[in-house]
N, C-alpha and C positions, 0 to 999 in steps of 0.2 A: 476432661475434655480431650479428645483425640485430634491429632494433627496428621493430615495426609499430605506428603510431599510428592510432587510430580516432576518428571523430567519431560520437557517439551521438545519436539522436533518438528521442523517444517520440511515438507517435500513438495515438488522436487527441489533439489539443492543444486545450483542456486535457482530461486524463483525468478522467472522471466516475465516481465510485464511490458506490454506494448503501449506506447503513448502516441497521441496525435496532437500536433500544435497548429493553431491557426492564428494569423495576425491580421488585424485590421488597422486602420489609421489611428484609432484611439484606444485599442485594447489588444490583448493577446490572451488566448485561451488554450489550456492544456487539458486534454481529455484522455481517459484510460480506454484502451481498445480492448473490448471483451474478446474471448473469455478470460477470466482470472483463474488460472490453473494452479491452485495451491491447496495443501491439506496440512492441518496441524494435528499431530498425534501426541497424546499424553499417556505416559506410562508411570505407574507408581515407582518411586525411587526404591532402591534396594533396602534401605533402612525401614521404609514404611512396610514393605512386604514381610521382612523378618519380624519386626515389632508386632504387626498385625497377626501373624501366624502364631507367635509366642503367646500374645494376649488371648487369642481365640482358643488356643490349646489349653491354656490355664483355666479359662472360664468354661469351656465346653468340650474339652478333649480334642482329638484330632479332627473330628467332624466340624467342630466350632472353628478351628484354625482354617480349614478349607473354605468354610462359608465366609469367614472374614476376608480372606484373600480374594475370593470370587467377587464379593461386594466391592472391594477396593478397585479391582480391574474394571468392573462395570461403571463405577464412578469415573474412572480415568477415561473410558471410551466416551462417556457423555460430556466430559470436560473438553476433550479434543474436538468432538463434533460441534459443540457450542462455540468454541473459539474460532473454528474454521468458518462457521456461518457469520460470526460477528466481524471478522476481518474482511471476508469477501463482501459483506453488506456495506461496510464502511468504505471500501475501495470502489464498489460499483454503484453505490447509492449517490446521493447528492451532498453528503457531508464533506467530502474532500474534492471529488472530481465531478464535473469539470471545474477547473480553477481558472478564474479570469483575473487578469491584471489590467486595471484601467489606467490610462495615461491622462494627465490633465489637459494635454493638447496633442494634436496629431504628431507622430514621430517626425522630427525635423530639426533644423538648426538655422541660425542666422549669423551673418558676418557682414562687415563693411568693406567695400572696395572704393577707395578714394572718396569717402564720404557718402557713398550710396549704400543703403541697407538692402541686402539680398537675403531672402528667406526661402529655404527649400523645405518642403514637407511632403511626407508620403501620401499618395493618393490611393493607390492599391498595392497590396503586398501579397505575393504567393510564396509559399515555402515548398522547396523541393530538395533533391540531393544532387551533388556533383562530386564524383570521385570519392564517394563514401562520406562526404561532409554535408552539413546543412547549408543550403543556399536560399537566400531570400532575393526575390526579384519582383519588380513591379514598376509602377509609374510614379512620377513626382510632379508636384506643382511648384513652380518657381515664381515668386513675386518680388 
């Protein structure tokens, strides 16, 4: 049985992914913003190439060694392409994103003021940025 070892690399490095978040009174959702620009490359490790070339040479001469190395590179290309498709599919499909967190009750809190119960809960929430930071603004219902 033969074992082929691969060295994997991802490009571009670092991979940049864009996300969009939306918040409602009873849930928050995180979505991935397409496109997902990444590629995974697989190359046979040095030991695999040397071992394959030696085995091919012993079994079939120098031509056999060249064919063995060519097959290993072809397999590496197929592995890289398949991994790229699988990772992109997992990120852009519905397996991971959008990811929704459901709250048991609307965002809010309660407190007592001299024996009077006051409850504040979110009615509407919009997300935006302010000075490079995430900002949430909206309306609240007070009861």
